[in-house]
C-alpha distance (Angstrom), angle and dihedral (degrees) to the residues before:
residue distance angle dihedral
X1 . . .
X2 3.80 . .
X3 3.80 123.8 .
X4 3.78 107.5 -162.2
X5 3.79 91.9 179.3
X6 3.80 93.0 61.6
X7 3.81 110.3 99.4
X8 3.79 121.6 -167.2
X9 3.78 120.0 -175.5
X10 3.77 102.7 -126.8
X11 3.82 117.6 -161.2
X12 3.78 112.3 -104.1
X13 3.81 94.1 -112.6
X14 3.80 91.5 50.3
X15 3.81 89.7 50.3
X16 3.79 89.6 48.6
X17 3.82 92.3 53.8
X18 3.81 93.0 46.0
X19 3.81 92.3 46.6
X20 3.80 92.9 46.7
X21 3.81 91.8 52.4
X22 3.82 92.2 43.3
X23 3.81 92.9 50.4
X24 3.81 88.0 55.5
X25 3.80 89.3 59.3
X26 3.81 101.0 -98.3
X27 3.80 133.0 110.7
X28 3.81 121.3 -110.4
X29 3.81 133.3 175.9
X30 3.78 139.6 172.2
X31 3.78 104.1 -115.9
X32 3.78 146.8 -173.8
X33 3.78 127.8 3.3
X34 3.79 95.3 6.5
X35 3.81 89.9 60.6
X36 3.80 92.6 46.0
X37 3.81 91.8 49.8
X38 3.81 92.8 45.8
X39 3.81 90.8 53.3
X40 3.81 89.6 49.0
X41 3.80 92.4 49.7
X42 3.81 92.8 -112.4
X43 3.80 125.6 134.1
X44 3.83 108.2 -109.1
X45 3.80 115.9 -125.9
X46 3.79 90.2 -142.2
X47 3.79 141.7 -11.0
X48 3.79 121.7 -119.5
X49 3.79 122.7 -165.7
X50 3.79 127.6 -155.7
X51 3.79 123.6 -162.6
X52 3.77 145.3 176.6
X53 3.82 88.5 -130.7
X54 3.80 117.1 102.3
X55 3.82 118.1 -119.4
X56 3.82 94.0 -101.9
X57 3.79 90.1 49.3
X58 3.82 90.3 52.4
X59 3.81 90.9 48.7
X60 3.81 90.4 53.1
X61 3.81 91.3 57.3
X62 3.81 99.4 55.5
X63 3.77 132.6 56.0
X64 3.79 96.4 -136.4
X65 3.81 126.7 29.7
X66 3.81 136.6 155.8
X67 3.80 123.7 -143.8
X68 3.81 94.9 -131.5
X69 3.80 95.9 156.2
X70 3.76 106.9 -7.7
X71 3.81 93.7 152.5
X72 3.82 87.1 63.1
X73 3.79 93.5 41.0
X74 3.81 99.9 -97.0
X75 3.79 124.6 134.6
X76 3.80 122.1 172.7
X77 3.80 112.7 -137.9
X78 3.80 111.7 -151.0
X79 3.80 118.0 -146.7
X80 3.81 117.6 173.1
X81 3.81 91.4 -23.2
X82 3.80 92.1 -50.8
X83 3.78 118.7 116.6
X84 3.81 125.9 -143.6
X85 3.79 119.9 -172.5
X86 3.79 113.7 -132.6
X87 3.80 114.8 -171.0
X88 3.79 129.3 -173.1
X89 3.82 116.8 -121.1
X90 3.77 104.1 -92.3
X91 3.76 146.4 176.9
X92 3.80 116.1 -141.7
X93 3.77 116.9 -130.1
X94 3.79 125.6 -142.5
X95 3.81 116.1 -39.3
X96 3.79 114.2 -131.7
X97 3.82 105.4 -178.2
X98 3.83 106.2 29.5
X99 3.79 86.7 -100.0
X100 3.82 118.0 51.5
X101 3.80 131.6 44.8
X102 3.80 114.7 -124.4
X103 3.80 88.4 -134.4
X104 3.79 141.3 -6.3
X105 3.77 126.1 -137.1
X106 3.77 121.4 -154.7
X107 3.80 118.2 -130.7
X108 3.77 135.8 -171.5
X109 3.81 94.0 -139.3
X110 3.80 121.9 89.4
X111 3.81 93.9 -156.7
X112 3.81 90.9 59.9
X113 3.79 89.7 54.8
X114 3.81 91.1 49.0
X115 3.80 90.7 47.9
X116 3.83 92.6 64.7
X117 3.82 93.9 55.5
X118 3.79 123.8 106.0
X119 3.82 109.0 -118.5
X120 3.77 133.8 16.3
X121 3.80 92.5 -119.2
X122 3.82 88.1 58.1
X123 3.82 94.9 45.1
X124 3.80 99.9 76.7
X125 3.80 127.9 106.7
X126 3.79 133.3 -166.5
X127 3.76 144.1 -170.3
X128 3.78 129.2 162.0
X129 3.80 94.7 -110.7
X130 3.81 99.6 49.4
X131 3.79 99.1 27.4
X132 3.80 119.6 -149.6
X133 3.80 117.7 -9.4
X134 3.81 107.7 -157.0
X135 3.79 109.7 165.8
X136 3.81 96.2 162.6
X137 3.83 102.9 42.9
X138 3.78 97.2 -103.0
X139 3.81 89.1 155.6
X140 3.79 89.8 54.7
X141 3.79 90.9 52.1
X142 3.80 90.6 48.5
X143 3.80 89.1 53.6
X144 3.80 90.7 47.0
X145 3.80 93.1 44.0
X146 3.79 93.5 -125.0
X147 3.81 136.2 145.0
X148 3.81 106.7 -145.9
X149 3.78 130.8 166.8
X150 3.79 121.2 -119.9
X151 3.80 106.1 -108.5
X152 3.82 117.6 -24.7
X153 3.79 110.8 5.7
X154 3.80 94.3 -149.4
X155 3.79 90.7 55.9
X156 3.80 92.4 50.4
X157 3.81 92.6 50.3
X158 3.79 93.7 42.6
X159 3.80 87.7 54.5
X160 3.78 93.6 51.1
X161 3.81 120.9 6.3
X162 3.80 91.3 -166.4
X163 3.81 86.4 73.7
X164 3.81 87.1 73.9
X165 3.80 90.1 65.7
X166 3.79 91.4 40.3
X167 3.81 89.8 56.8
X168 3.79 90.9 52.9
X169 3.78 91.7 43.8
X170 3.82 94.2 51.1
X171 3.80 88.6 47.3
X172 3.81 89.6 55.6
X173 3.80 95.5 42.4
X174 3.80 94.9 48.5
X175 3.80 100.6 28.8
X176 3.82 89.6 -122.1
X177 3.79 127.9 148.8
X178 3.80 121.3 -122.4
X179 3.80 114.1 -111.9
X180 3.82 114.8 -112.9
X181 3.82 99.8 -111.6
X182 3.80 90.7 43.0
X183 3.81 90.4 51.6
X184 3.79 91.8 47.4
X185 3.81 90.4 53.0
X186 3.82 91.2 49.1
X187 3.80 90.5 54.5
X188 3.79 92.0 49.2
X189 3.80 98.0 44.6
X190 3.83 102.0 34.6
X191 3.85 91.0 108.6
X192 3.82 89.0 64.0
X193 3.82 87.8 72.8
X194 3.80 86.4 82.2
X195 3.81 86.1 79.2
X196 3.84 91.8 59.6
X197 3.80 120.7 93.6
X198 3.79 120.0 -108.5
X199 3.81 90.6 -120.6
X200 3.81 92.7 58.8
X201 3.81 92.2 45.8
X202 3.79 89.1 50.0
X203 3.82 92.3 52.2
X204 3.81 93.7 51.9
X205 3.81 93.5 43.1
X206 3.81 91.7 53.0
X207 3.81 92.2 48.4
X208 3.80 89.2 52.0
X209 3.80 93.2 47.1
X210 3.81 95.1 49.5
X211 3.81 92.3 46.2
X212 3.80 124.7 106.1
X213 3.81 90.0 -101.3
X214 3.83 108.3 42.1
X215 3.79 89.4 157.5
X216 3.81 86.7 73.9
X217 3.79 83.6 85.5
X218 3.81 81.8 88.4
X219 3.82 87.0 73.5
X220 3.79 89.1 57.6
X221 3.80 88.1 55.4
X222 3.80 94.4 45.1
X223 3.81 91.4 49.9
X224 3.80 95.6 48.2
X225 3.80 95.8 -109.3
X226 3.80 98.9 119.4
X227 3.80 88.5 50.6
X228 3.81 84.5 69.5
X229 3.82 104.6 34.1
X230 3.83 102.3 25.7
X231 3.83 111.3 15.3
X232 3.80 90.4 164.0
X233 3.81 88.8 71.5
X234 3.80 91.0 53.9
X235 3.81 89.8 58.1
X236 3.80 88.8 51.5
X237 3.82 91.8 50.5
X238 3.79 88.4 56.0
X239 3.83 96.6 44.8
X240 3.84 114.8 96.4
X241 3.79 125.1 -144.9
X242 3.79 108.6 -150.6
X243 3.77 97.8 179.5
X244 3.82 136.1 111.5
X245 3.80 90.7 -114.4
X246 3.80 93.3 57.6
X247 3.79 139.1 52.0
X248 3.82 101.8 173.8
X249 3.78 138.0 58.5
X250 3.79 114.2 -92.8
X251 3.79 91.2 -101.6
X252 3.79 95.4 47.6
X253 3.81 89.0 49.5
X254 3.82 89.7 52.2
X255 3.80 92.8 50.2
X256 3.80 92.5 48.0
X257 3.80 91.6 49.3
X258 3.82 93.9 57.1
X259 3.82 93.4 76.2
X260 3.79 90.5 55.4
X261 3.81 96.6 72.0
X262 3.83 130.9 59.1
X263 3.80 118.6 -88.8
X264 3.80 91.9 -97.1
X265 3.79 120.5 133.7
X266 3.80 100.9 -127.0
X267 3.81 94.1 43.6
X268 3.81 95.7 47.8
X269 3.82 89.7 46.7
X270 3.80 90.0 49.6
X271 3.81 90.5 53.6
X272 3.80 90.8 47.2
X273 3.79 91.1 54.1
X274 3.81 103.8 30.0
X275 3.81 93.6 101.1
X276 3.81 99.1 20.5
X277 3.82 90.4 117.4
X278 3.79 96.1 54.5
X279 3.83 95.4 97.6
X280 3.81 89.0 58.1
X281 3.81 92.9 51.1
X282 3.82 98.5 41.5
X283 3.80 114.9 137.3
X284 3.80 126.3 168.7
X285 3.81 119.5 -153.0
X286 3.80 128.6 -146.1
X287 3.81 91.4 -86.5
X288 3.81 91.9 53.6
X289 3.81 93.8 -106.9
X290 3.80 114.0 145.5
X291 3.81 121.1 -132.1
X292 3.80 131.5 -172.2
X293 3.80 104.7 -168.5
X294 3.79 113.5 -179.0
X295 3.78 94.6 11.3
X296 3.85 96.3 134.7
X297 3.83 92.1 63.7
X298 3.80 92.3 43.7
X299 3.81 90.9 46.5
X300 3.82 91.4 50.1
X301 3.80 91.2 51.6
X302 3.80 92.0 48.0
X303 3.82 91.5 46.1
X304 3.78 89.8 55.8
X305 3.80 91.6 49.7
X306 3.81 93.3 48.5
X307 3.80 93.7 46.0
X308 3.79 90.8 51.0
X309 3.81 90.2 47.4
X310 3.81 89.1 54.3
X311 3.82 91.2 46.5
X312 3.79 98.0 -116.1
X313 3.79 116.8 170.0
X314 3.77 119.2 -96.7
X315 3.83 96.5 -112.2
X316 3.80 92.0 55.7
X317 3.80 91.5 45.4
X318 3.80 93.7 51.1
X319 3.82 93.9 46.6
X320 3.80 95.0 46.7
X321 3.81 91.8 47.2
X322 3.80 91.3 53.0
X323 3.79 93.3 48.1
X324 3.79 90.9 49.5
X325 3.80 94.1 45.2
X326 3.81 93.3 53.3
X327 3.81 101.4 35.1
X328 3.83 90.9 111.1
X329 3.81 95.2 40.0
X330 3.80 113.7 132.1
X331 3.80 96.0 13.0
X332 3.80 91.7 122.1
X333 3.82 101.2 41.2
X334 3.77 138.9 58.5
X335 3.81 118.3 -114.9
X336 3.79 118.6 -113.0
X337 3.80 129.7 168.2
X338 3.81 89.3 -97.5
X339 3.81 95.3 47.4
X340 3.82 89.8 45.7
X341 3.80 91.4 54.5
X342 3.79 89.9 47.9
X343 3.81 91.3 48.6
X344 3.81 92.2 52.2
X345 3.80 90.3 46.5
X346 3.79 92.2 50.9
X347 3.80 101.1 38.6
X348 3.80 101.3 30.5
X349 3.78 134.0 -108.4
X350 3.80 88.8 -114.6
X351 3.83 94.9 65.7
X352 3.81 107.1 17.9
X353 3.82 93.9 99.9
X354 3.81 92.5 44.6
X355 3.78 85.1 54.6
X356 3.80 92.3 58.1
X357 3.82 90.2 53.3
X358 3.79 88.9 51.4
X359 3.80 91.8 48.7
X360 3.80 90.9 52.8
X361 3.80 91.9 49.4
X362 3.80 89.2 49.2
X363 3.81 91.2 52.7
X364 3.82 94.6 47.2
X365 3.81 89.5 54.1
X366 3.81 91.8 54.1
X367 3.81 128.8 76.4
X368 3.80 120.5 -72.7
X369 3.81 90.6 -105.1
X370 3.84 107.5 128.1
X371 3.80 89.6 -20.2
X372 3.79 94.1 144.3
X373 3.80 92.9 50.3
X374 3.81 92.2 47.6
X375 3.80 93.1 50.2
X376 3.80 91.2 46.8
X377 3.81 89.9 53.7
X378 3.82 91.4 52.1
X379 3.81 90.2 48.8
X380 3.80 89.9 51.3
X381 3.81 91.6 50.9
X382 3.79 89.3 48.4
X383 3.82 92.2 52.0
X384 3.81 94.0 47.2
X385 3.81 92.7 49.4
X386 3.79 92.5 47.2
X387 3.79 88.5 50.9
X388 3.80 91.0 53.5
X389 3.80 91.1 50.9
X390 3.80 92.8 45.0
X391 3.83 90.4 52.6
X392 3.81 89.2 48.3
X393 3.76 92.0 -130.2
X394 3.78 120.5 174.1
X395 3.81 113.0 -93.0
X396 3.81 102.1 156.1
X397 3.81 142.3 25.0
X398 3.79 90.9 -94.1
X399 3.83 88.6 62.4
X400 3.81 93.7 47.4
X401 3.82 114.8 114.0
X402 3.82 90.0 -135.4
X403 3.80 126.4 62.1
X404 3.78 133.3 -168.3
X405 3.79 88.9 -102.1
X406 3.80 90.1 55.6
X407 3.80 90.0 54.7
X408 3.81 92.0 48.9
X409 3.81 90.6 48.5
X410 3.81 87.3 51.9
X411 3.80 90.5 56.7
X412 3.80 106.4 -89.3
X413 3.79 117.4 137.6
X414 3.81 117.7 -121.0
X415 3.80 112.6 -100.6
X416 3.80 145.2 86.0
X417 3.79 92.2 -47.9
X418 3.79 89.4 70.8
X419 3.80 90.1 63.6
X420 3.80 91.8 46.4
X421 3.80 91.9 54.3
X422 3.81 93.9 45.3
X423 3.79 90.4 50.0
X424 3.81 91.2 51.3
X425 3.78 90.1 49.0
X426 3.78 90.9 51.5
X427 3.82 91.8 48.6
X428 3.79 89.1 52.9
X429 3.82 93.6 47.7
X430 3.81 92.1 49.5
X431 3.82 86.1 60.7
X432 3.81 96.0 36.2
X433 3.82 110.9 27.6
X434 3.80 91.8 174.0
X435 3.83 88.7 69.3
X436 3.81 93.9 63.6
X437 3.80 96.1 115.2
X438 3.80 128.2 109.2
X439 3.77 92.6 -122.1
X440 3.81 95.8 49.0
X441 3.80 94.9 45.3
X442 3.80 92.0 48.2
X443 3.80 89.5 49.2
X444 3.82 91.8 52.7
X445 3.82 101.4 36.7
X446 3.79 109.3 24.4
X447 3.80 89.8 93.5
X448 3.83 87.8 64.9
X449 3.80 89.9 69.9
């Protein structure tokens, strides 16, 4: 189907590439996600172009190209240091590993190229001359708010198992439902995700989590996907919380908490994992009340293991572990200037205020029991810590008025004792910030040398 009345504002460089190929007697269209996003009023991340021209024919038309995937028909056209992928219409051969086709065959027909794509909303093409080419009713599915595979869903997922996660991710990003046959195929073929690399699973999981609807991760559980990629969440979904502070299972509480933090990777991951260790710490008392003593430490350990399994970078892993480990910190004590300085020292100035956002999201996903009091306590902690920072009070060794070099210059010998003295000085200054001067600290502690 062609819609000549549909107008998409193509970037000038994309138009230039399409026009250059067309003037040489070939077809060329912008295709895929950039067309979907343009129709939805979203800014495309990149622009892909598909053409009837063969790779060598494309290379002959442009001064500078890069053979980024020439065996699969892709040439990157470079314009002013920007790259645009131009791929020949193709038909994928048999898939042998749920991810890569054994071979690709070039074709002269656009519709055959669109037929091999994953979802109808990603199988549309456009140029100014022909208008929108929508052979599989992608526009209809956009209007209906539906994620539907092109052709037979089982075939699409058998070709590339990663498409299972892409379906769930697009559902979360766009707030769309998953069409019935597509959902049925996901349930059947979810185990094939074991053939997908951890890095690719990580990328799709993060995109889902930082979407506008992170709670759509529930679909991944319902369809058997998390049983393969994140079985720890399945245990949480099946773990009850019979306690005045809670009204959901552990897993349902986790899913509801995700919306309460900004769409930032480390914070959404921290919410996903903040209670992941609760099933391991579950105890039920004589009255049938459930308890999860020590779950923050267990959750932090598990979060680290899962993040390493999914090949997350070390900085993300360290940050998420710290946020998870301390997500209950301060729940049982009132904030004071001293306790605020100690909290910043222990948790870190770099994440302490992220932690308060996480604590609020945690509370809002609990029952209403004492909710107001809990939120007020978090606000009080937040105010005290901001006051410490505003007053520039010492909260770590880097803020201490005395350094190891100062102690050596004063006559101390290099060695472990230097660290002991600096730590004692810091402990004193956390209690008495007014004493953070070189003269005062030497007066109090020099006798320790």
